[in-house]
C-alpha positions as CSV (number, residue, x, y, z in Angstrom):
1,D,-57.0,2.4,60.9
2,A,-53.2,1.9,61.3
3,T,-50.8,4.3,59.7
4,S,-47.2,3.3,59.0
5,T,-44.2,5.5,58.6
6,H,-41.1,4.6,56.7
7,V,-38.0,6.0,58.2
8,P,-34.9,5.6,55.9
9,I,-31.8,4.2,57.3
10,I,-29.0,6.8,57.0
11,S,-25.4,6.0,57.7
12,Y,-23.3,8.7,59.2
13,I,-20.1,6.9,58.5
14,S,-17.8,8.9,56.2
15,N,-16.0,6.3,53.9
16,G,-12.3,6.7,53.5
17,I,-8.8,5.5,54.6
18,S,-6.7,7.0,57.4
19,A,-3.7,8.0,55.3
20,S,-2.9,9.1,51.8
21,D,0.9,8.5,52.0
22,Y,3.4,6.7,54.0
23,T,7.2,6.8,54.0
24,S,9.2,3.9,55.4
25,T,12.9,3.0,56.0
26,A,14.7,0.5,53.7
27,S,14.1,-2.3,56.3
28,N,11.3,-4.8,56.5
29,E,8.4,-3.0,57.9
30,S,4.7,-3.2,58.6
31,F,2.2,-0.6,59.3
32,E,-1.7,-0.3,59.6
33,I,-4.1,2.0,58.0
34,K,-7.9,2.2,58.9
35,I,-10.5,1.6,56.3
36,T,-13.7,3.3,57.3
37,A,-16.5,1.8,55.2
38,N,-20.3,1.5,55.4
39,T,-20.4,-0.8,52.4
40,N,-18.3,-3.3,50.5
41,W,-14.7,-2.4,49.7
42,S,-11.7,-3.8,47.7
43,L,-8.1,-3.3,47.7
44,S,-5.7,-3.4,44.8
45,K,-1.9,-2.8,44.4
46,V,-0.8,-0.3,41.8
47,D,2.6,-0.3,40.0
48,L,4.1,3.1,39.9
49,G,7.2,1.9,38.0
50,D,9.0,-0.1,40.9
51,G,6.8,-3.3,40.7
52,I,4.3,-4.5,43.3
53,T,6.0,-7.6,44.8
54,W,7.8,-5.7,47.6
55,F,4.5,-4.8,49.4
56,D,1.4,-6.6,50.4
57,S,-1.7,-6.4,52.6
58,N,-3.3,-8.9,54.9
59,K,-6.8,-8.4,53.4
60,V,-8.2,-7.3,50.0
61,L,-12.0,-7.5,50.5
62,G,-14.4,-6.4,53.2
63,N,-17.8,-5.0,53.8
64,S,-17.3,-2.8,56.9
65,S,-14.6,-0.8,58.6
66,Y,-11.3,-2.6,59.2
67,Y,-7.6,-2.1,60.1
68,I,-5.4,-3.5,57.2
69,R,-1.8,-4.4,57.8
70,I,0.7,-3.4,55.0
71,S,4.0,-5.3,54.9
72,L,7.1,-4.1,53.1
73,L,10.0,-6.2,52.2
74,E,13.5,-4.8,52.7
75,N,14.7,-2.5,50.0
76,T,18.2,-3.6,48.9
77,S,18.1,-1.8,45.4
78,G,20.0,1.2,46.6
79,I,17.3,3.6,45.2
80,N,14.0,4.8,46.7
81,R,10.9,3.0,45.4
82,Q,7.2,3.9,45.3
83,G,4.0,1.8,45.2
84,Q,0.3,2.5,45.6
85,I,-2.6,0.8,47.3
86,T,-6.1,1.8,46.0
87,V,-9.0,1.1,48.2
88,T,-12.4,1.2,46.4
89,I,-15.3,1.8,48.8
90,G,-18.7,1.8,47.2
91,G,-17.3,2.7,43.8
92,V,-15.0,5.6,45.1
93,D,-11.3,5.2,45.1
94,F,-9.0,6.2,47.9
95,D,-5.2,6.0,47.3
96,L,-2.3,5.4,49.6
97,T,1.1,6.1,48.2
98,I,4.1,4.3,49.8
99,L,7.6,5.6,49.6
100,Q,10.3,3.3,50.7
101,L,13.7,4.8,51.1
102,A,17.0,3.1,50.1
């Protein structure tokens, strides 16, 4: 008589992103953040009043941990600007606020 035992699969990966804020110079700039994920994730840009065309990422969807590259265009406006990236991992939002100096 055989007996089977079900052992649940448990992930010990703590979902999240490696930074919650980033400050850059006015120049063109790129930087990376790590997304730690044990499930599907998506990335979206959020307008905090200064538009969203001045920053971008190299990837917007994934299903495991990944380093994303964020690229910023030169700030020629003469004033600081802010934007936000929200990474949603398994239904939970993690925000990265970007401040680009003038």
